[in-house]
Backbone as CSV, one residue per row, in Angstrom:
resi,resn,N_x,N_y,N_z,CA_x,CA_y,CA_z,C_x,C_y,C_z
1,GLN,64.958,109.662,149.674,64.275,108.418,149.349,64.783,107.915,148.002
2,VAL,65.259,106.685,148.004,65.760,106.081,146.774,64.602,105.461,146.022
3,GLN,64.519,105.753,144.743,63.538,105.096,143.883,64.267,104.277,142.838
4,LEU,63.852,103.030,142.718,64.506,102.087,141.818,63.504,101.570,140.802
5,VAL,63.925,101.486,139.555,63.062,100.979,138.494,63.833,99.918,137.712
6,GLU,63.303,98.693,137.754,63.920,97.611,136.994,63.269,97.496,135.620
7,SER,64.032,97.019,134.677,63.512,96.755,133.335,64.372,95.690,132.680
8,GLY,63.882,95.169,131.555,64.664,94.217,130.785,64.225,92.777,130.884
9,GLY,63.245,92.508,131.723,62.759,91.139,131.833,61.979,90.728,130.598
10,GLY,61.619,89.451,130.558,60.855,88.954,129.426,60.857,87.449,129.379
11,LEU,60.391,86.936,128.248,60.329,85.494,128.010,61.474,85.111,127.074
12,VAL,62.227,84.105,127.453,63.370,83.669,126.647,63.475,82.149,126.732
13,GLN,64.015,81.549,125.701,64.222,80.103,125.716,65.468,79.755,126.521
14,ALA,65.489,78.560,127.026,66.664,78.082,127.750,67.905,78.236,126.874
15,GLY,68.978,78.703,127.496,70.205,78.975,126.762,70.325,80.405,126.273
16,GLY,69.248,81.139,126.357,69.246,82.518,125.894,69.793,83.483,126.920
17,SER,69.723,84.764,126.578,70.282,85.815,127.428,69.293,86.963,127.590
18,LEU,69.416,87.640,128.713,68.698,88.878,128.980,69.619,89.795,129.764
19,ARG,69.383,91.090,129.622,70.086,92.060,130.461,69.067,92.892,131.210
20,LEU,69.125,92.820,132.516,68.257,93.612,133.369,68.945,94.919,133.734
21,SER,68.128,95.964,133.889,68.643,97.268,134.291,67.939,97.732,135.555
22,CYS,68.679,98.392,136.407,68.141,98.999,137.616,68.535,100.468,137.592
23,ALA,67.574,101.329,137.334,67.822,102.762,137.288,67.399,103.391,138.606
24,ALA,68.218,104.308,139.102,67.959,104.885,140.417,67.810,106.393,140.357
25,SER,66.959,106.886,141.221,66.880,108.322,141.481,66.912,108.512,142.988
26,GLY,67.487,109.602,143.432,67.584,109.849,144.858,68.795,109.223,145.502
27,SER,69.627,108.569,144.707,70.847,107.967,145.232,71.848,107.829,144.099
28,THR,73.103,107.964,144.434,74.166,107.725,143.469,74.657,106.296,143.658
29,LEU,74.379,105.454,142.698,74.593,104.026,142.888,76.057,103.661,143.099
30,ARG,76.969,104.480,142.601,78.379,104.121,142.759,78.835,104.281,144.216
31,LEU,77.999,104.925,145.039,78.370,105.160,146.427,77.796,104.119,147.384
32,VAL,76.982,103.230,146.866,76.308,102.251,147.726,76.414,100.859,147.122
33,ALA,76.173,99.882,147.960,76.068,98.512,147.462,74.694,98.314,146.831
34,VAL,74.656,97.593,145.732,73.409,97.311,145.026,73.297,95.811,144.839
35,GLY,72.126,95.304,145.134,71.909,93.880,144.992,70.777,93.578,144.034
36,TRP,70.921,92.469,143.321,69.830,91.902,142.535,69.344,90.650,143.281
37,TYR,68.055,90.586,143.491,67.423,89.446,144.142,66.398,88.857,143.179
38,ARG,65.971,87.633,143.474,64.881,87.055,142.709,63.979,86.258,143.618
39,GLN,62.729,86.189,143.194,61.720,85.454,143.966,60.847,84.667,143.013
40,ALA,60.924,83.351,143.143,60.071,82.468,142.363,58.755,82.263,143.124
41,PRO,57.685,81.874,142.436,56.390,81.683,143.108,56.494,80.710,144.273
42,GLY,56.003,81.128,145.420,55.994,80.274,146.596,57.329,80.115,147.286
43,LYS,58.320,80.885,146.857,59.657,80.748,147.433,60.139,82.077,148.010
44,GLN,61.204,81.990,148.789,61.790,83.186,149.390,62.500,84.035,148.355
45,ARG,62.609,85.315,148.673,63.413,86.217,147.856,64.884,86.000,148.230
46,LEU,65.691,85.703,147.239,67.078,85.354,147.471,68.025,86.261,146.692
47,LEU,69.195,86.495,147.277,70.210,87.297,146.613,70.791,86.540,145.417
48,VAL,70.876,87.232,144.296,71.462,86.664,143.087,72.877,87.203,142.883
49,ALA,73.013,88.518,142.992,74.314,89.146,142.768,74.341,90.481,143.489
50,ARG,75.549,90.913,143.811,75.714,92.160,144.557,76.991,92.823,144.104
51,ILE,76.934,94.155,144.020,78.135,94.923,143.710,78.302,95.965,144.797
52,SER,79.483,96.047,145.364,79.740,96.991,146.444,80.064,98.373,145.878
53,SER,80.146,99.349,146.766,80.513,100.688,146.327,81.921,100.703,145.736
54,GLY,82.753,99.781,146.174,84.116,99.706,145.643,84.238,98.881,144.380
55,GLY,83.112,98.274,143.967,83.129,97.511,142.733,83.309,96.015,142.905
56,SER,83.455,95.565,144.137,83.556,94.119,144.363,82.212,93.470,144.087
57,THR,82.264,92.271,143.549,81.029,91.565,143.211,80.990,90.203,143.886
58,ASN,79.789,89.758,144.159,79.616,88.372,144.602,78.305,87.839,144.033
59,TYR,78.266,86.517,143.900,77.168,85.857,143.207,76.683,84.640,143.986
60,ALA,75.415,84.341,143.799,74.901,83.070,144.297,75.565,81.941,143.510
61,ASP,75.760,80.823,144.177,76.415,79.685,143.509,75.660,79.273,142.243
62,SER,74.344,79.398,142.282,73.520,78.921,141.170,73.685,79.745,139.897
63,VAL,74.245,80.956,140.007,74.366,81.809,138.818,75.805,82.170,138.503
64,ARG,76.714,81.814,139.376,78.121,82.185,139.153,78.618,81.601,137.845
65,GLY,79.257,82.439,137.050,79.745,82.015,135.733,78.751,82.257,134.616
66,ARG,77.494,82.518,134.958,76.473,82.791,133.943,75.966,84.234,133.999
67,PHE,75.914,84.789,135.190,75.396,86.149,135.394,76.554,87.091,135.725
68,THR,76.418,88.338,135.287,77.410,89.361,135.597,76.712,90.638,136.018
69,ILE,77.081,91.147,137.181,76.544,92.430,137.647,77.567,93.515,137.337
70,SER,77.072,94.652,136.876,77.971,95.764,136.552,77.251,97.078,136.780
71,ARG,78.028,98.147,136.734,77.459,99.460,137.052,77.951,100.474,136.031
72,ASP,77.025,101.291,135.551,77.371,102.424,134.680,77.214,103.680,135.521
73,ASN,78.326,104.219,135.978,78.269,105.371,136.880,77.685,106.607,136.203
74,ALA,77.980,106.790,134.935,77.482,107.971,134.233,75.965,107.960,134.118
75,LYS,75.398,106.775,133.930,73.947,106.659,133.772,73.236,106.345,135.085
76,ASN,74.023,106.040,136.131,73.441,105.686,137.427,72.532,104.463,137.305
77,ILE,73.031,103.460,136.605,72.295,102.226,136.357,73.187,101.043,136.753
78,VAL,72.565,100.059,137.339,73.231,98.778,137.593,72.582,97.726,136.702
79,TYR,73.410,96.920,136.061,72.923,95.907,135.135,73.124,94.505,135.713
80,LEU,72.309,93.598,135.229,72.520,92.186,135.485,72.446,91.488,134.134
81,GLN,73.601,91.100,133.613,73.664,90.353,132.369,73.492,88.880,132.687
82,MET,72.509,88.271,132.085,72.187,86.873,132.370,72.343,86.054,131.100
83,ASN,73.291,85.140,131.111,73.558,84.279,129.956,73.250,82.826,130.299
84,ASN,73.095,82.027,129.261,72.823,80.603,129.437,71.686,80.393,130.448
85,LEU,70.596,81.074,130.221,69.479,81.010,131.157,68.866,79.622,131.200
86,LYS,68.390,79.266,132.381,67.781,77.965,132.623,66.354,78.166,133.129
87,PRO,65.492,77.170,132.959,64.108,77.312,133.462,64.062,77.649,134.953
88,GLU,65.016,77.160,135.714,65.026,77.451,137.151,65.402,78.895,137.477
89,ASP,65.791,79.670,136.464,66.031,81.102,136.667,64.743,81.912,136.605
90,THR,63.648,81.263,136.264,62.365,81.943,136.185,61.976,82.513,137.544
91,ALA,61.714,83.815,137.583,61.392,84.500,138.836,61.123,85.970,138.529
92,VAL,60.655,86.669,139.560,60.632,88.125,139.504,61.962,88.605,140.078
93,TYR,62.617,89.472,139.358,63.932,89.979,139.760,63.777,91.400,140.300
94,TYR,64.388,91.625,141.454,64.275,92.909,142.145,65.661,93.509,142.363
95,CYS,65.696,94.828,142.311,66.890,95.589,142.624,66.736,96.145,144.046
96,ASN,67.839,96.170,144.781,67.806,96.625,146.174,68.964,97.546,146.490
97,VAL,68.642,98.664,147.134,69.634,99.584,147.683,69.172,99.955,149.083
98,LEU,69.991,99.609,150.058,69.646,99.857,151.471,68.268,99.253,151.746
99,LEU,67.291,100.061,152.126,65.963,99.537,152.429,64.982,99.705,151.275
100,SER,65.455,100.145,150.131,64.585,100.405,148.995,64.602,99.260,147.994
101,TRP,63.419,98.994,147.450,63.246,97.947,146.457,62.521,98.515,145.248
102,GLY,62.857,97.976,144.079,62.076,98.305,142.905,60.813,97.467,142.852
103,GLN,60.067,97.630,141.756,58.800,96.930,141.608,58.989,95.522,141.065
104,GLY,60.168,95.254,140.549,60.475,93.929,140.022,60.222,93.823,138.531
105,THR,60.920,92.890,137.908,60.727,92.594,136.495,60.703,91.080,136.316
106,GLN,59.731,90.598,135.576,59.522,89.154,135.426,60.484,88.578,134.382
107,VAL,61.130,87.509,134.751,61.965,86.733,133.827,61.381,85.334,133.752
108,THR,61.060,84.907,132.547,60.526,83.567,132.331,61.384,82.848,131.307
109,VAL,61.886,81.689,131.690,62.751,80.901,130.810,62.022,79.613,130.464
110,SER,61.774,79.421,129.195,61.065,78.216,128.751,62.069,77.127,128.370
111,SER,61.642,75.889,128.581,62.539,74.761,128.290,62.386,74.291,126.858
């Protein structure tokens, strides 16, 4: 059973940056694809970024060029670096591996 714990969310002004972390137990993250999703109030949970076991990355159009997903194999953590944040990035951000989800971390961007 994979257990995922997200951290790093918070309140930031537009244009600011945050780095989210997804720490895993029960799985070696470098061997699986890991995705970051977000869900705004009243909206669907959508994929933001994904990193494959081989290190390939893909991004939602809305965050490409601003967000970067990366993996620290030694620490078994996947990061989401978020720069130039916008109010529309406000959401709960979740980490996903296979069928497992973390509890989410709130990101709020003020204008």
